[in-house]
N, CA, C and O atoms as a GROMACS GRO file, in nm:
protein
  560
    1MET      N    1   1.148   0.866   6.208
    1MET     CA    2   1.196   0.765   6.262
    1MET      C    3   1.372   0.784   6.273
    1MET      O    4   1.440   0.817   6.176
    2LYS      N    5   1.416   0.761   6.384
    2LYS     CA    6   1.567   0.764   6.404
    2LYS      C    7   1.636   0.671   6.301
    2LYS      O    8   1.582   0.580   6.239
    3THR      N    9   1.773   0.714   6.295
    3THR     CA   10   1.857   0.622   6.218
    3THR      C   11   1.905   0.512   6.301
    3THR      O   12   1.869   0.508   6.419
    4LEU      N   13   1.984   0.418   6.251
    4LEU     CA   14   2.054   0.318   6.350
    4LEU      C   15   2.162   0.394   6.416
    4LEU      O   16   2.183   0.373   6.535
    5GLU      N   17   2.228   0.475   6.356
    5GLU     CA   18   2.340   0.556   6.414
    5GLU      C   19   2.280   0.653   6.540
    5GLU      O   20   2.342   0.666   6.646
    6GLU      N   21   2.164   0.712   6.515
    6GLU     CA   22   2.118   0.806   6.620
    6GLU      C   23   2.090   0.705   6.753
    6GLU      O   24   2.118   0.735   6.869
    7TYR      N   25   2.029   0.578   6.709
    7TYR     CA   26   1.996   0.504   6.831
    7TYR      C   27   2.122   0.462   6.901
    7TYR      O   28   2.128   0.460   7.024
    8VAL      N   29   2.230   0.425   6.819
    8VAL     CA   30   2.365   0.379   6.867
    8VAL      C   31   2.442   0.492   6.958
    8VAL      O   32   2.508   0.463   7.057
    9ARG      N   33   2.423   0.616   6.914
    9ARG     CA   34   2.465   0.728   7.001
    9ARG      C   35   2.390   0.741   7.124
    9ARG      O   36   2.448   0.761   7.230
   10TYR      N   37   2.241   0.728   7.116
   10TYR     CA   38   2.159   0.748   7.222
   10TYR      C   39   2.209   0.642   7.333
   10TYR      O   40   2.243   0.671   7.448
   11TYR      N   41   2.206   0.519   7.276
   11TYR     CA   42   2.239   0.399   7.388
   11TYR      C   43   2.387   0.406   7.435
   11TYR      O   44   2.412   0.381   7.553
   12TYR      N   45   2.485   0.437   7.350
   12TYR     CA   46   2.613   0.435   7.398
   12TYR      C   47   2.668   0.549   7.470
   12TYR      O   48   2.753   0.538   7.558
   13VAL      N   49   2.605   0.688   7.418
   13VAL     CA   50   2.668   0.815   7.488
   13VAL      C   51   2.565   0.845   7.601
   13VAL      O   52   2.615   0.862   7.712
   14GLU      N   53   2.441   0.853   7.591
   14GLU     CA   54   2.343   0.907   7.676
   14GLU      C   55   2.307   0.798   7.798
   14GLU      O   56   2.299   0.830   7.917
   15ARG      N   57   2.289   0.676   7.749
   15ARG     CA   58   2.250   0.563   7.833
   15ARG      C   59   2.379   0.482   7.892
   15ARG      O   60   2.367   0.394   7.977
   16HIS      N   61   2.491   0.517   7.843
   16HIS     CA   62   2.604   0.470   7.903
   16HIS      C   63   2.611   0.305   7.897
   16HIS      O   64   2.659   0.235   7.985
   17TYR      N   65   2.557   0.262   7.783
   17TYR     CA   66   2.567   0.111   7.774
   17TYR      C   67   2.704   0.073   7.694
   17TYR      O   68   2.757   0.150   7.614
   18ASN      N   69   2.745  -0.035   7.723
   18ASN     CA   70   2.864  -0.086   7.655
   18ASN      C   71   2.845  -0.119   7.506
   18ASN      O   72   2.732  -0.110   7.457
   19CYS      N   73   2.954  -0.157   7.432
   19CYS     CA   74   2.935  -0.162   7.301
   19CYS      C   75   2.836  -0.248   7.243
   19CYS      O   76   2.763  -0.207   7.154
   20SER      N   77   2.828  -0.384   7.296
   20SER     CA   78   2.743  -0.484   7.272
   20SER      C   79   2.610  -0.434   7.307
   20SER      O   80   2.533  -0.430   7.211
   21GLU      N   81   2.559  -0.393   7.425
   21GLU     CA   82   2.438  -0.357   7.470
   21GLU      C   83   2.376  -0.240   7.370
   21GLU      O   84   2.263  -0.238   7.320
   22ALA      N   85   2.481  -0.142   7.355
   22ALA     CA   86   2.437  -0.021   7.263
   22ALA      C   87   2.372  -0.075   7.134
   22ALA      O   88   2.256  -0.049   7.101
   23LEU      N   89   2.460  -0.153   7.062
   23LEU     CA   90   2.421  -0.205   6.915
   23LEU      C   91   2.315  -0.307   6.916
   23LEU      O   92   2.243  -0.321   6.817
   24ILE      N   93   2.298  -0.384   7.029
   24ILE     CA   94   2.166  -0.473   7.017
   24ILE      C   95   2.038  -0.389   7.060
   24ILE      O   96   1.926  -0.416   7.018
   25GLN      N   97   2.067  -0.280   7.151
   25GLN     CA   98   1.940  -0.207   7.170
   25GLN      C   99   1.895  -0.118   7.058
   25GLN      O  100   1.777  -0.097   7.033
   26ALA      N  101   2.005  -0.062   6.988
   26ALA     CA  102   1.977   0.017   6.868
   26ALA      C  103   1.901  -0.068   6.766
   26ALA      O  104   1.797  -0.033   6.711
   27ALA      N  105   1.970  -0.190   6.748
   27ALA     CA  106   1.915  -0.260   6.632
   27ALA      C  107   1.772  -0.316   6.676
   27ALA      O  108   1.690  -0.334   6.585
   28ASN      N  109   1.737  -0.345   6.806
   28ASN     CA  110   1.606  -0.388   6.849
   28ASN      C  111   1.505  -0.264   6.828
   28ASN      O  112   1.387  -0.286   6.799
   29ASP      N  113   1.553  -0.137   6.844
   29ASP     CA  114   1.454  -0.020   6.817
   29ASP      C  115   1.459  -0.002   6.681
   29ASP      O  116   1.349   0.018   6.628
   30TYR      N  117   1.568  -0.002   6.599
   30TYR     CA  118   1.549   0.021   6.441
   30TYR      C  119   1.490  -0.077   6.366
   30TYR      O  120   1.401  -0.054   6.285
   31TYR      N  121   1.538  -0.193   6.390
   31TYR     CA  122   1.450  -0.312   6.317
   31TYR      C  123   1.330  -0.367   6.370
   31TYR      O  124   1.271  -0.451   6.303
   32GLY      N  125   1.284  -0.331   6.483
   32GLY     CA  126   1.165  -0.385   6.569
   32GLY      C  127   1.188  -0.542   6.564
   32GLY      O  128   1.123  -0.622   6.497
   33LEU      N  129   1.289  -0.567   6.644
   33LEU     CA  130   1.317  -0.715   6.664
   33LEU      C  131   1.259  -0.782   6.790
   33LEU      O  132   1.293  -0.895   6.826
   34HIS      N  133   1.161  -0.698   6.862
   34HIS     CA  134   1.081  -0.735   6.981
   34HIS      C  135   1.161  -0.797   7.076
   34HIS      O  136   1.101  -0.885   7.138
   35ILE      N  137   1.285  -0.780   7.109
   35ILE     CA  138   1.370  -0.826   7.206
   35ILE      C  139   1.314  -0.758   7.352
   35ILE      O  140   1.294  -0.637   7.355
   36THR      N  141   1.296  -0.822   7.443
   36THR     CA  142   1.247  -0.757   7.572
   36THR      C  143   1.363  -0.698   7.653
   36THR      O  144   1.477  -0.745   7.653
   37GLU      N  145   1.326  -0.594   7.719
   37GLU     CA  146   1.443  -0.520   7.814
   37GLU      C  147   1.504  -0.635   7.891
   37GLU      O  148   1.627  -0.636   7.902
   38ASP      N  149   1.436  -0.726   7.943
   38ASP     CA  150   1.486  -0.822   8.035
   38ASP      C  151   1.591  -0.898   7.954
   38ASP      O  152   1.706  -0.910   7.996
   39ASP      N  153   1.545  -0.956   7.828
   39ASP     CA  154   1.633  -1.004   7.754
   39ASP      C  155   1.786  -0.948   7.717
   39ASP      O  156   1.893  -1.008   7.708
   40MET      N  157   1.753  -0.814   7.703
   40MET     CA  158   1.878  -0.739   7.658
   40MET      C  159   2.003  -0.737   7.782
   40MET      O  160   2.117  -0.697   7.760
   41ARG      N  161   1.963  -0.779   7.888
   41ARG     CA  162   2.069  -0.778   7.993
   41ARG      C  163   2.172  -0.910   7.968
   41ARG      O  164   2.276  -0.928   8.030
   42MET      N  165   2.122  -0.991   7.870
   42MET     CA  166   2.222  -1.098   7.843
   42MET      C  167   2.337  -1.048   7.752
   42MET      O  168   2.430  -1.125   7.727
   43PHE      N  169   2.334  -0.915   7.697
   43PHE     CA  170   2.445  -0.870   7.638
   43PHE      C  171   2.552  -0.797   7.723
   43PHE      O  172   2.664  -0.771   7.679
   44GLY      N  173   2.512  -0.767   7.842
   44GLY     CA  174   2.602  -0.686   7.934
   44GLY      C  175   2.748  -0.750   7.942
   44GLY      O  176   2.850  -0.684   7.962
   45GLY      N  177   2.742  -0.894   7.924
   45GLY     CA  178   2.887  -0.958   7.951
   45GLY      C  179   2.970  -0.958   7.827
   45GLY      O  180   3.077  -1.020   7.827
   46PHE      N  181   2.925  -0.888   7.712
   46PHE     CA  182   3.004  -0.902   7.604
   46PHE      C  183   3.074  -0.782   7.572
   46PHE      O  184   3.142  -0.776   7.469
   47GLY      N  185   3.063  -0.684   7.651
   47GLY     CA  186   3.142  -0.570   7.632
   47GLY      C  187   3.278  -0.578   7.662
   47GLY      O  188   3.320  -0.655   7.748
   48GLY      N  189   3.352  -0.500   7.593
   48GLY     CA  190   3.491  -0.500   7.604
   48GLY      C  191   3.561  -0.662   7.560
   48GLY      O  192   3.660  -0.711   7.615
   49GLY      N  193   3.486  -0.719   7.458
   49GLY     CA  194   3.542  -0.838   7.418
   49GLY      C  195   3.513  -0.956   7.532
   49GLY      O  196   3.591  -1.046   7.564
   50MET      N  197   3.405  -0.936   7.574
   50MET     CA  198   3.390  -1.037   7.689
   50MET      C  199   3.467  -0.996   7.828
   50MET      O  200   3.489  -1.076   7.920
   51TYR      N  201   3.502  -0.871   7.827
   51TYR     CA  202   3.589  -0.828   7.922
   51TYR      C  203   3.719  -0.911   7.920
   51TYR      O  204   3.766  -0.944   8.029
   52SER      N  205   3.775  -0.944   7.817
   52SER     CA  206   3.896  -1.025   7.784
   52SER      C  207   3.953  -0.971   7.633
   52SER      O  208   4.064  -1.004   7.591
   53GLY      N  209   3.873  -0.896   7.568
   53GLY     CA  210   3.931  -0.818   7.451
   53GLY      C  211   3.908  -0.950   7.319
   53GLY      O  212   3.943  -0.935   7.202
   54ILE      N  213   3.861  -1.041   7.358
   54ILE     CA  214   3.870  -1.165   7.258
   54ILE      C  215   3.794  -1.130   7.124
   54ILE      O  216   3.851  -1.136   7.014
   55VAL      N  217   3.680  -1.096   7.138
   55VAL     CA  218   3.595  -1.058   7.009
   55VAL      C  219   3.512  -0.951   7.058
   55VAL      O  220   3.431  -0.959   7.151
   56CYS      N  221   3.538  -0.850   6.987
   56CYS     CA  222   3.442  -0.726   7.011
   56CYS      C  223   3.303  -0.742   7.028
   56CYS      O  224   3.235  -0.809   6.950
   57GLY      N  225   3.254  -0.678   7.137
   57GLY     CA  226   3.099  -0.710   7.137
   57GLY      C  227   3.000  -0.668   7.059
   57GLY      O  228   2.882  -0.694   7.079
   58THR      N  229   3.047  -0.598   6.960
   58THR     CA  230   2.972  -0.544   6.862
   58THR      C  231   2.936  -0.655   6.768
   58THR      O  232   2.826  -0.659   6.711
   59VAL      N  233   3.035  -0.752   6.752
   59VAL     CA  234   3.050  -0.864   6.647
   59VAL      C  235   2.919  -0.957   6.717
   59VAL      O  236   2.823  -0.994   6.647
   60VAL      N  237   2.929  -0.984   6.845
   60VAL     CA  238   2.816  -1.044   6.894
   60VAL      C  239   2.685  -1.004   6.866
   60VAL      O  240   2.600  -1.081   6.822
   61SER      N  241   2.667  -0.877   6.892
   61SER     CA  242   2.537  -0.814   6.868
   61SER      C  243   2.496  -0.800   6.720
   61SER      O  244   2.376  -0.790   6.694
   62ILE      N  245   2.583  -0.797   6.625
   62ILE     CA  246   2.540  -0.818   6.472
   62ILE      C  247   2.506  -0.961   6.476
   62ILE      O  248   2.391  -0.991   6.442
   63VAL      N  249   2.580  -1.047   6.509
   63VAL     CA  250   2.533  -1.199   6.497
   63VAL      C  251   2.378  -1.224   6.549
   63VAL      O  252   2.285  -1.279   6.490
   64ALA      N  253   2.385  -1.170   6.665
   64ALA     CA  254   2.251  -1.189   6.743
   64ALA      C  255   2.133  -1.119   6.660
   64ALA      O  256   2.020  -1.167   6.653
   65THR      N  257   2.169  -1.014   6.605
   65THR     CA  258   2.073  -0.937   6.526
   65THR      C  259   2.025  -0.999   6.412
   65THR      O  260   1.905  -0.991   6.386
   66LEU      N  261   2.120  -1.076   6.322
   66LEU     CA  262   2.089  -1.137   6.197
   66LEU      C  263   2.030  -1.275   6.224
   66LEU      O  264   1.955  -1.333   6.146
   67SER      N  265   2.067  -1.319   6.335
   67SER     CA  266   1.996  -1.458   6.381
   67SER      C  267   1.858  -1.438   6.407
   67SER      O  268   1.771  -1.507   6.353
   68LYS      N  269   1.833  -1.346   6.487
   68LYS     CA  270   1.707  -1.314   6.521
   68LYS      C  271   1.614  -1.289   6.389
   68LYS      O  272   1.499  -1.332   6.386
   69MET      N  273   1.670  -1.218   6.284
   69MET     CA  274   1.618  -1.204   6.163
   69MET      C  275   1.600  -1.314   6.076
   69MET      O  276   1.510  -1.316   5.992
   70ILE      N  277   1.685  -1.411   6.092
   70ILE     CA  278   1.691  -1.511   5.994
   70ILE      C  279   1.621  -1.653   6.046
   70ILE      O  280   1.538  -1.717   5.981
   71VAL      N  281   1.672  -1.688   6.177
   71VAL     CA  282   1.632  -1.822   6.232
   71VAL      C  283   1.492  -1.828   6.266
   71VAL      O  284   1.443  -1.750   6.347
   72LYS      N  285   1.426  -1.918   6.207
   72LYS     CA  286   1.282  -1.933   6.251
   72LYS      C  287   1.265  -2.046   6.344
   72LYS      O  288   1.168  -2.043   6.420
   73GLU      N  289   1.356  -2.154   6.350
   73GLU     CA  290   1.329  -2.249   6.432
   73GLU      C  291   1.465  -2.302   6.502
   73GLU      O  292   1.477  -2.318   6.623
   74SER      N  293   1.557  -2.325   6.413
   74SER     CA  294   1.668  -2.363   6.468
   74SER      C  295   1.798  -2.337   6.380
   74SER      O  296   1.792  -2.376   6.263
   75ALA      N  297   1.906  -2.280   6.419
   75ALA     CA  298   2.016  -2.250   6.337
   75ALA      C  299   2.069  -2.378   6.287
   75ALA      O  300   2.096  -2.385   6.167
   76ARG      N  301   2.089  -2.488   6.369
   76ARG     CA  302   2.108  -2.615   6.315
   76ARG      C  303   2.044  -2.663   6.196
   76ARG      O  304   2.107  -2.723   6.109
   77LYS      N  305   1.937  -2.642   6.189
   77LYS     CA  306   1.840  -2.695   6.090
   77LYS      C  307   1.848  -2.596   5.966
   77LYS      O  308   1.826  -2.634   5.851
   78GLU      N  309   1.878  -2.473   5.998
   78GLU     CA  310   1.866  -2.357   5.905
   78GLU      C  311   2.018  -2.321   5.854
   78GLU      O  312   2.036  -2.215   5.794
   79GLY      N  313   2.123  -2.408   5.879
   79GLY     CA  314   2.239  -2.368   5.850
   79GLY      C  315   2.285  -2.329   5.716
   79GLY      O  316   2.386  -2.261   5.695
   80ALA      N  317   2.206  -2.375   5.629
   80ALA     CA  318   2.226  -2.323   5.474
   80ALA      C  319   2.200  -2.196   5.459
   80ALA      O  320   2.266  -2.120   5.388
   81THR      N  321   2.100  -2.164   5.527
   81THR     CA  322   2.052  -2.031   5.529
   81THR      C  323   2.134  -1.923   5.594
   81THR      O  324   2.166  -1.821   5.532
   82ILE      N  325   2.171  -1.946   5.723
   82ILE     CA  326   2.230  -1.859   5.813
   82ILE      C  327   2.388  -1.870   5.795
   82ILE      O  328   2.456  -1.768   5.799
   83ARG      N  329   2.436  -1.977   5.777
   83ARG     CA  330   2.580  -1.979   5.779
   83ARG      C  331   2.636  -1.890   5.689
   83ARG      O  332   2.726  -1.821   5.736
   84PRO      N  333   2.602  -1.870   5.551
   84PRO     CA  334   2.686  -1.783   5.464
   84PRO      C  335   2.647  -1.649   5.508
   84PRO      O  336   2.738  -1.565   5.505
   85VAL      N  337   2.535  -1.612   5.548
   85VAL     CA  338   2.522  -1.476   5.603
   85VAL      C  339   2.628  -1.427   5.700
   85VAL      O  340   2.701  -1.331   5.675
   86ILE      N  341   2.632  -1.515   5.838
   86ILE     CA  342   2.686  -1.481   5.937
   86ILE      C  343   2.860  -1.478   5.891
   86ILE      O  344   2.932  -1.382   5.920
   87ALA      N  345   2.904  -1.588   5.822
   87ALA     CA  346   3.029  -1.594   5.786
   87ALA      C  347   3.058  -1.465   5.699
   87ALA      O  348   3.163  -1.407   5.727
   88GLY      N  349   2.983  -1.415   5.600
   88GLY     CA  350   3.017  -1.299   5.508
   88GLY      C  351   3.002  -1.188   5.607
   88GLY      O  352   3.086  -1.098   5.595
   89THR      N  353   2.910  -1.173   5.708
   89THR     CA  354   2.906  -1.063   5.784
   89THR      C  355   3.026  -1.031   5.865
   89THR      O  356   3.066  -0.916   5.873
   90VAL      N  357   3.092  -1.143   5.933
   90VAL     CA  358   3.209  -1.152   6.013
   90VAL      C  359   3.310  -1.114   5.928
   90VAL      O  360   3.395  -1.038   5.975
   91ARG      N  361   3.321  -1.154   5.794
   91ARG     CA  362   3.435  -1.142   5.702
   91ARG      C  363   3.435  -0.996   5.680
   91ARG      O  364   3.542  -0.937   5.697
   92ASP      N  365   3.329  -0.929   5.644
   92ASP     CA  366   3.302  -0.780   5.608
   92ASP      C  367   3.338  -0.703   5.737
   92ASP      O  368   3.408  -0.603   5.726
   93PHE      N  369   3.300  -0.740   5.842
   93PHE     CA  370   3.338  -0.666   5.967
   93PHE      C  371   3.502  -0.659   5.969
   93PHE      O  372   3.569  -0.556   5.971
   94LYS      N  373   3.547  -0.781   5.968
   94LYS     CA  374   3.695  -0.775   5.996
   94LYS      C  375   3.772  -0.697   5.877
   94LYS      O  376   3.862  -0.617   5.903
   95GLU      N  377   3.736  -0.722   5.759
   95GLU     CA  378   3.786  -0.635   5.656
   95GLU      C  379   3.758  -0.483   5.664
   95GLU      O  380   3.844  -0.402   5.631
   96TYR      N  381   3.636  -0.445   5.708
   96TYR     CA  382   3.602  -0.308   5.707
   96TYR      C  383   3.653  -0.230   5.820
   96TYR      O  384   3.672  -0.109   5.808
   97LEU      N  385   3.681  -0.309   5.957
   97LEU     CA  386   3.734  -0.249   6.070
   97LEU      C  387   3.871  -0.286   6.080
   97LEU      O  388   3.938  -0.206   6.146
   98GLY      N  389   3.937  -0.392   6.031
   98GLY     CA  390   4.066  -0.426   6.038
   98GLY      C  391   4.091  -0.521   6.146
   98GLY      O  392   4.208  -0.538   6.181
   99GLY      N  393   3.997  -0.583   6.202
   99GLY     CA  394   3.997  -0.694   6.280
   99GLY      C  395   3.872  -0.716   6.367
   99GLY      O  396   3.767  -0.653   6.354
  100LEU      N  397   3.894  -0.813   6.455
  100LEU     CA  398   3.752  -0.876   6.531
  100LEU      C  399   3.789  -0.842   6.666
  100LEU      O  400   3.689  -0.813   6.732
  101SER      N  401   3.906  -0.836   6.737
  101SER     CA  402   3.930  -0.834   6.862
  101SER      C  403   3.945  -0.698   6.906
  101SER      O  404   3.972  -0.613   6.822
  102CYS      N  405   3.930  -0.660   7.048
  102CYS     CA  406   3.943  -0.539   7.085
  102CYS      C  407   4.097  -0.483   7.075
  102CYS      O  408   4.118  -0.368   7.037
  103PRO      N  409   4.194  -0.564   7.108
  103PRO     CA  410   4.340  -0.517   7.060
  103PRO      C  411   4.380  -0.478   6.938
  103PRO      O  412   4.477  -0.404   6.918
  104GLU      N  413   4.295  -0.533   6.840
  104GLU     CA  414   4.334  -0.489   6.701
  104GLU      C  415   4.239  -0.358   6.658
  104GLU      O  416   4.273  -0.280   6.569
  105LEU      N  417   4.119  -0.344   6.731
  105LEU     CA  418   4.034  -0.244   6.700
  105LEU      C  419   4.078  -0.101   6.790
  105LEU      O  420   4.082   0.011   6.741
  106LYS      N  421   4.104  -0.132   6.916
  106LYS     CA  422   4.135  -0.020   6.983
  106LYS      C  423   4.233   0.082   6.962
  106LYS      O  424   4.214   0.195   7.007
  107PRO      N  425   4.347   0.049   6.891
  107PRO     CA  426   4.434   0.148   6.868
  107PRO      C  427   4.398   0.217   6.734
  107PRO      O  428   4.472   0.306   6.691
  108LYS      N  429   4.290   0.177   6.668
  108LYS     CA  430   4.239   0.262   6.542
  108LYS      C  431   4.128   0.339   6.578
  108LYS      O  432   4.107   0.441   6.513
  109TYR      N  433   4.042   0.303   6.684
  109TYR     CA  434   3.930   0.354   6.695
  109TYR      C  435   3.880   0.418   6.839
  109TYR      O  436   3.784   0.495   6.849
  110TYR      N  437   3.959   0.375   6.942
  110TYR     CA  438   3.939   0.431   7.089
  110TYR      C  439   3.975   0.545   7.107
  110TYR      O  440   4.079   0.580   7.050
  111ASN      N  441   3.907   0.638   7.186
  111ASN     CA  442   3.976   0.744   7.232
  111ASN      C  443   3.936   0.787   7.353
  111ASN      O  444   3.817   0.762   7.373
  112LYS      N  445   3.999   0.854   7.458
  112LYS     CA  446   3.952   0.868   7.578
  112LYS      C  447   3.814   0.940   7.599
  112LYS      O  448   3.735   0.909   7.688
  113GLU      N  449   3.791   1.043   7.501
  113GLU     CA  450   3.674   1.115   7.496
  113GLU      C  451   3.554   1.032   7.462
  113GLU      O  452   3.455   1.035   7.534
  114ASP      N  453   3.561   0.970   7.370
  114ASP     CA  454   3.431   0.880   7.325
  114ASP      C  455   3.446   0.731   7.344
  114ASP      O  456   3.357   0.656   7.302
  115SER      N  457   3.544   0.687   7.400
  115SER     CA  458   3.582   0.531   7.425
  115SER      C  459   3.565   0.458   7.292
  115SER      O  460   3.632   0.492   7.194
  116CYS      N  461   3.484   0.367   7.288
  116CYS     CA  462   3.456   0.295   7.159
  116CYS      C  463   3.358   0.338   7.084
  116CYS      O  464   3.321   0.255   7.001
  117LEU      N  465   3.294   0.458   7.083
  117LEU     CA  466   3.211   0.492   7.002
  117LEU      C  467   3.223   0.476   6.847
  117LEU      O  468   3.135   0.422   6.778
  118LYS      N  469   3.317   0.518   6.807
  118LYS     CA  470   3.354   0.478   6.673
  118LYS      C  471   3.354   0.352   6.612
  118LYS      O  472   3.307   0.333   6.500
  119THR      N  473   3.408   0.263   6.685
  119THR     CA  474   3.369   0.109   6.673
  119THR      C  475   3.230   0.074   6.654
  119THR      O  476   3.194   0.009   6.556
  120VAL      N  477   3.147   0.116   6.748
  120VAL     CA  478   3.022   0.084   6.748
  120VAL      C  479   2.939   0.121   6.637
  120VAL      O  480   2.849   0.050   6.592
  121LEU      N  481   2.977   0.256   6.587
  121LEU     CA  482   2.898   0.336   6.478
  121LEU      C  483   2.957   0.262   6.350
  121LEU      O  484   2.884   0.260   6.251
  122LEU      N  485   3.077   0.204   6.342
  122LEU     CA  486   3.122   0.144   6.206
  122LEU      C  487   3.057  -0.008   6.226
  122LEU      O  488   3.018  -0.066   6.125
  123ALA      N  489   3.047  -0.065   6.337
  123ALA     CA  490   2.985  -0.211   6.328
  123ALA      C  491   2.848  -0.193   6.291
  123ALA      O  492   2.799  -0.279   6.219
  124ALA      N  493   2.762  -0.075   6.335
  124ALA     CA  494   2.619  -0.048   6.277
  124ALA      C  495   2.616  -0.036   6.133
  124ALA      O  496   2.514  -0.064   6.070
  125GLU      N  497   2.734   0.008   6.072
  125GLU     CA  498   2.740   0.027   5.916
  125GLU      C  499   2.729  -0.107   5.876
  125GLU      O  500   2.636  -0.147   5.806
  126VAL      N  501   2.834  -0.191   5.925
  126VAL     CA  502   2.830  -0.347   5.866
  126VAL      C  503   2.700  -0.413   5.871
  126VAL      O  504   2.649  -0.475   5.777
  127LEU      N  505   2.644  -0.394   5.998
  127LEU     CA  506   2.516  -0.443   6.016
  127LEU      C  507   2.416  -0.407   5.923
  127LEU      O  508   2.354  -0.500   5.871
  128GLU      N  509   2.387  -0.285   5.890
  128GLU     CA  510   2.302  -0.213   5.799
  128GLU      C  511   2.334  -0.279   5.667
  128GLU      O  512   2.239  -0.325   5.603
  129ARG      N  513   2.450  -0.289   5.620
  129ARG     CA  514   2.488  -0.323   5.490
  129ARG      C  515   2.450  -0.492   5.474
  129ARG      O  516   2.418  -0.543   5.366
  130SER      N  517   2.460  -0.566   5.602
  130SER     CA  518   2.419  -0.700   5.588
  130SER      C  519   2.268  -0.720   5.588
  130SER      O  520   2.212  -0.811   5.528
  131VAL      N  521   2.211  -0.630   5.659
  131VAL     CA  522   2.048  -0.640   5.666
  131VAL      C  523   1.988  -0.601   5.511
  131VAL      O  524   1.890  -0.660   5.465
  132GLU      N  525   2.057  -0.499   5.443
  132GLU     CA  526   2.028  -0.476   5.313
  132GLU      C  527   2.051  -0.570   5.220
  132GLU      O  528   1.978  -0.574   5.121
  133LYS      N  529   2.159  -0.668   5.239
  133LYS     CA  530   2.171  -0.778   5.153
  133LYS      C  531   2.058  -0.867   5.173
  133LYS      O  532   1.995  -0.914   5.078
  134LEU      N  533   2.032  -0.892   5.296
  134LEU     CA  534   1.909  -0.987   5.322
  134LEU      C  535   1.778  -0.952   5.278
  134LEU      O  536   1.696  -1.040   5.252
  135LYS      N  537   1.750  -0.826   5.265
  135LYS     CA  538   1.634  -0.775   5.212
  135LYS      C  539   1.634  -0.790   5.059
  135LYS      O  540   1.536  -0.833   4.997
  136ALA      N  541   1.763  -0.747   4.994
  136ALA     CA  542   1.756  -0.780   4.847
  136ALA      C  543   1.730  -0.909   4.815
  136ALA      O  544   1.657  -0.941   4.721
  137GLU      N  545   1.791  -0.992   4.893
  137GLU     CA  546   1.777  -1.150   4.867
  137GLU      C  547   1.630  -1.209   4.908
  137GLU      O  548   1.599  -1.324   4.877
  138GLY      N  549   1.553  -1.134   4.970
  138GLY     CA  550   1.431  -1.154   5.019
  138GLY      C  551   1.447  -1.256   5.139
  138GLY      O  552   1.347  -1.327   5.152
  139ALA      N  553   1.546  -1.280   5.228
  139ALA     CA  554   1.558  -1.361   5.322
  139ALA      C  555   1.509  -1.294   5.454
  139ALA      O  556   1.501  -1.368   5.552
  140GLU      N  557   1.475  -1.167   5.468
  140GLU     CA  558   1.453  -1.104   5.594
  140GLU      C  559   1.302  -1.102   5.604
  140GLU      O  560   1.248  -1.053   5.703
   0.00000   0.00000   0.00000
């Protein structure tokens, strides 16, 4: 079985997916989320911080992955379960990478050769730690 990092590299480098697409595709393969190829296209518009730099597309994919794992019926009904996981993960992302927006992240991790690959790989680490916490708590 490939690692999450290997899946990320495959989708980002070889398939030329954007940050959000690469991470959600990698998470789908690695965690067996059963998200269809057709549904994956919904993540196309989140690359480049929704093409405005507002929030890194990897954050969107992390939240989507965790939501898929946690929410059984409705996030509104299950707020006590999902709220602390998502809030904690977003906080961890911000602390680990030094921000949430593309303008905060690009100066640290972007380069012309690899584009935002480093950001996507670091985001995958944040996701993996969050999933491990879920498993340890028996919530996944």
